N, C-alpha and C positions, 0 to 999 in steps of 0.2 A: 815736386814739379818745378819749383823755382830754381833748382840746381841742375836741371836737365841740360845736356849739351848734345850737339851733333858732331860726330866724327865723319869726315868726308874725304874720300880719296879722289883727287882731281883727275880729269881726263887729259890734262896737258894740251888743251885746245882742240883735241880730236872730236869729230862729230859722230858719236857712237850711239846716242840715245835713240830709241825707236819704240813703236807701239802706240797705245792709246792712253790718254789721261783725261779723266772726267773732271769737270769744274763743279765745285760744290755750291750750295746756296750762298747768297751774298750776305756778308756781315752787315753791310750798309743798308740792306733791305730788311733783314730779320729783326734788327734792334728797334727801328721805329714801328714795325708791325707789332712787336711785343708790347711796346708802350701804348699803341692804339687800342689794345684790348680793354683799357680802362673806359673807353667810350661805349662799350657794349653792355647790354643788359642780359645777354645770353652767352653761351660758351663760344669762345673764339679759338679756332684751330689753325695752325700753320703747318704746311707740308714743306718738304725739301729744306728743313731747318738745318743749318750747318752745326756740326758738333764742335763748337769753338768755345773758348773760355769767356769771351765777351757775352755770348748768348746765355751762358750759365750764370754770369753775374747779373744780367738783366732779369732773369727768372728769379734769382735769389732776392732781388730788390722787390719784385712784385709779390713774392711770398711773404716778405717782411712787412709789406703793407697790408697783408691779409688776403691776398688772392690765392686761389687754389689752382695748382698746375698739375698736369699729368702728361704722360707720354702715351699717345693712342697707338701709334705704329712706329716703326723705325723712321726717324727723321720727321715725325709729326708730333707737334706739341699742342696742348690745349690749355687754355687759361679761362678761369671764371673769376670775375672781379666783383660780383655782387656782395661779397662779404668783406671788401676792403674797409678797414676800420681806423685808418690813420692816414695822414697826408704828409708825414715827415719822412723824407728819403734818407735811408740809412747811410751814415757818414762812411763807415769802414768799407762798405761795398762800393759806394759811389766813388771813393778815392781810386778805385781800380778801373773805372769806366767813365770816359768822357761822355759817352752817349746817355748816361744816366739823366742828364739834363732834359732829354726829350720827355721824360715822365712828368716834368713840371707842368707842361701845357695841358694834357688831359686831366691831371689831378686837380689843377686850379679850376678848370672849366666844370668839372663834375662836382667837386666838393667845396669850392669857394675859397680854399686856401691851400698853401703848400709851403713846406720848409725844406731847405737844402743847403749844403755847403758847396764850395767851389769844387766842381768835379775833377777827377783825375784823368788817367790815360797816358798816352805817349807824350814826352816832352819834345815837341818839334817846332815850338814857337808860341807866341802869345795867342791865347784863345779866350778873350774876355767874355763875360756873361752879360755885358751891357745890352747887346742886341735883344736878349730875352727880356731883361728887366724893362727896357724902354717900351717894348711891345706890350707887356702886361700893364704898364702905366697907361698907355693909350687905350687899353681895353677896360679901363676903370678900376684897376687894382692899386692897392697901396703897398709899397715896397719898403721894408725896413731891413737894415743890415747891422749886425753886431758880431764882432769877433770872427769875421769870415763866414758867418751863417746868415742866410737870407730867409726872411719870412714874408710871404706875399698873401694878401687877403683882398677879396673883392669887396667893394663898397656897397654895391647894389645886390639885388637878388641873384643876378647872373652876370657873367662877363659881358661887356658891351662890344658889339662889332665896331671895328675902327679901320681907318686907312693907315697902313703902316708901310713906310719906305725903309727897306733894309739898307743901312749905310754901307754895308759890305755884303757881297753875295755869300750866303752861309747855308750849307745844306741842313745842318741841325737846327739853325734858326728858322728856316723855311718850314721844316717838318714840324717843329714844336709849336709854332704859332698857327700853322694850318690845323693841327689837331685841336688846339685850344678853340679855334674858330668854329669847329663842328658843333660845339654845344653852347656857343655864345648867342646872345640876343642880337638879331639883325645880321647885317652883312659885314664881313671882314675882308679887306682888300690888301694883299701883300704885293708890294712893288719891288722890283729888283730881286725877285726870288731866284733861288737856285733851280736849275732845269734838269737835274740828274734823273735818269730813267727810274730809279727806285722811288722817287717822289711821285711821279706820274702813275706808276704801277700801284702804289698804295692808295692813292686818291681814287683810282678806278675801282678798287675793291671796296673802299669805304662808300663810294657812290652806289655800288650794287647792294649795299646794306642799309641805305637810307640817308647817307650824307648828301650834301649839295655843294660840290666843289667843281669849279670851272677853271680851266687854264693851267692845271698842273702840268709841268713840263715846259711852261713858257715863263717869261719874266713877271707876268701879272697873274696872280691867283685870286679868285673870288670864292669866298666860302659863305654860304647862307646858313646860319646856325639853326639848330632844331633840337629834338630830343635824343635820348640814347638810341644807339644803333642796334640792329639785330642781324646776325648772320643767317638765321633760319637754315642752319646746316651747311652753308657755304664755307669752303676752306680757302684760306689765303695761301697761294703757292709762291714760295720765295724765288725771286729771280736768280739766275746763275750769277756768280760773282765776276763782274767785268774786270776787277783788279787782278783776281787770280787768273782769269783768262789771259790778260795781258802779260802777266808774269810768266806763265807757261809758254806763251808765244815767244817772249824774249829768250827764255831758256832754250827753246827749240831752235831759234835762229842761231844761237851760239853753239849748241852742243848736240843737236839732233840731226840725223840723216833723213829719217822718215818718221814723222810724228803727227798724230791726229789728236786734236784737242776737241773733246766732245762735250755735250750738254752746255753749250755756250751760246751767246748772241753776238756774232761778229760785229754787227753794226754799232754796238755799244763801245767798241774800241777802234772805230774808223781812223781816228787821228794817229794811233800807234801803227796800225796796219799800213797806212800811207807812208809814214816815216821809214818803216822797215823795208818797204818796197823801194823807196828812194835809195836806200842804202845798198840794195842789191839782193834782198831775200825774196825768193819766189814763194808766194803764199796763195793758197786756194781756199776760198771761203764758200760755205754752203749755209743753209738756213740756220743750223744749230751746231756747226762744227767748222774747224779750221785745220787745214792740212799743209804741212811743210814736207815736200817730197824731194829726194835726191839733193838735199841741202849740202852734202859733203862735196858736191860737184859745182859749187859756186864758181863762176867764171874767174879764172886765175886766182881763186881763193882770196879775192880782194873785196872788202866791204867799204862802201863810200862813207866818208864823214858827213854828218848832217847837223842841223841846228834844232835844238829842242827848247820849246818855251811852254812851261806849264800854264794852264788856264782852266777856269771853271768849265764844266761840261757844256757843250760837246768838244771842248778843247782837250789838249793833252793832260791827262790826270796827274796831279801832284803825287798821288800814291804810286805812280809808275816811274817817277823820276829816278829813284835810287836804282832799281833794276836796269833802267835805260842807261844810266851812267856806266854800269858794268859792261853793257853792250858796246858803248862808245869806245871803251879801252881796246876793242878789237877791230875798230874801223881804221881806215888809212887816211891820215891827214889830221886836221884839227877840227874838232866839233865844239860847238858852244851850247851851254845849258843855262837857261835863265829860269830860275825858280821864283815865280811871281806871288806865291800864296803864303808860304811859311818861311820865316827868316832863319830857322835852325835846320832846315831840311837838307842842306848840302854838307853838313858836318861829317856825314858818313864817308865822304871822299878822302878824309885823312887816313882811314884804314885801307882804302883801295890803293893809296899811295904807298903804304907800308908793304902791300902785296906786289908792288912794282909798277903801278899805274903812273902815267905822266899827266898829272892834273894840276892846274893852277887855279886857286880861288882868288878872284879879284875883289869880291865883297860877299856878304852873306847870301846874296841872291844870284851870283854869276860865277861860273867856272868855265875853263876851257879844258878839253880832254884831247891829248895827242896820242895817236896810235898807228899801228897796232903795237901792243906791249905784251910781254909774257907775264902773267900773274903767277905768283908763287904762294904756295900754301902757308897760312899763318894761323895763329890763335886769335880769334876775333870776339869782341864783346858786342853782341847785337844791341844797339841803342834804342830801338823802337820796332814796332810791328813791321813796317815796310822795308826799312833798312836791314832788318834781321833777315828777311827773305832774300834781299839783294846780296847779302853776304853768303848765303847758301849758294846762290847762282855763281858768285865769284869763285867760291871754293870748288864748284863743280868744273869750271873751265880752267882752274889753276893747275900748275905743275906741282905735284907733291900732295901731302896731307894737310888738312885744315881742321881746326876746332872752332865751332860756332857756339858761344855761350849765350846765356839769357834766352833760351828757347821759349820761355814762358811768354815773351813778347810775340813770337811767331804764332804760338798757340792761340793768341787772342783772335786771330783772323783767318788762320789756315787749318783746315781739318785734317788731322793725321797726315801731315804733309810728307813725312819721311816714308811712310808706307806707299803712297802714290808715286813718289819719285823713284823708289826702288823698283816698282813695276815697269818703269820705262828704261831701267838700266843704270840708275845712279847708285854708286856705292856709298850709302849713308846709313849711319847707325845712331840711334838715340841711347845715351847712357846717363846714369845718375851719378853725380860726383860724390 
């Protein structure tokens, strides 16, 4: 799998893609949901679970801890955590998965201690663990670190509720400390919390199972701790992936004449839709689908340049920045991109330049993109999950053939992506080197 690559025949800028493409369950929803299973005394089931490698790694971590997992139906996973017999997170598996750190909150809250190494994942900038460690200290835990391994143990019988101000808005930090607070003694208040819809959705399900969480989806979350939760047969349904939705929309704006994106929640990508409309793309949204129609007839075939600034939700998602840079190579004039969250996330533009893009990097956080330019097929080394899919989009609009290596990064977050792209007309093939 690590040597898989995509062979893609470009459309040379023509808008030929058409049909329907369905959005899979969200990576950023299923991973914290899997971690939350530790808070339950009965079987915890998840529907619409995406078949991605990150979810597979999280399941392996739970099984390594002693949890029992099973597949009930297609895309439905069930986890029972009553037999968890250890609180040390496997190093080899967690090295593949940044989200493994979410497990530390529920493990510490339920078992009083947890050990873990610095988690892995994509290299897109500094992602320190201090936000988690500081939170646990405020909740009455002792943190020791030796040779890159952290051991955390509570001093009292249970974690203590605390007021925690997150120095930096963090999705995983918010999720992890929220889950820890569910079993803590007293009230935990998280200030400057992330507001992503996946957080609110999970909190609402936890509340239906006995948790007491207020304010999820706002900057201030209050959690009143209690005992283990119980699903009583309820099933958590994974939200549609808004990053995948946005990526398909960008692809459609560039290469589709008539494309319908189904099983999505358009309001979760309002910032992207607004920018694409400003650029000149006609987009029709309904409750759970997005339609681009007669896109090949864009007035004078001219797309307007725009300014993009990434921001925490509900702003423009950093995970859509790389695909958006590909879009900007086809707009007329000079566009500006300001990446405010990760300092390494604009490095992908070097490969777009090799394909023919006119991009100037001013610093690790800012680039200008001049267009339109003809992109030409190249062999590309996908550097991470999101840039990997951006390279696929660039290859689709390019003139000539491209090779995208490191497909294992793309597999981390996009389910059977090549099969779904073929269904709408993309000439893409997966091969093993």
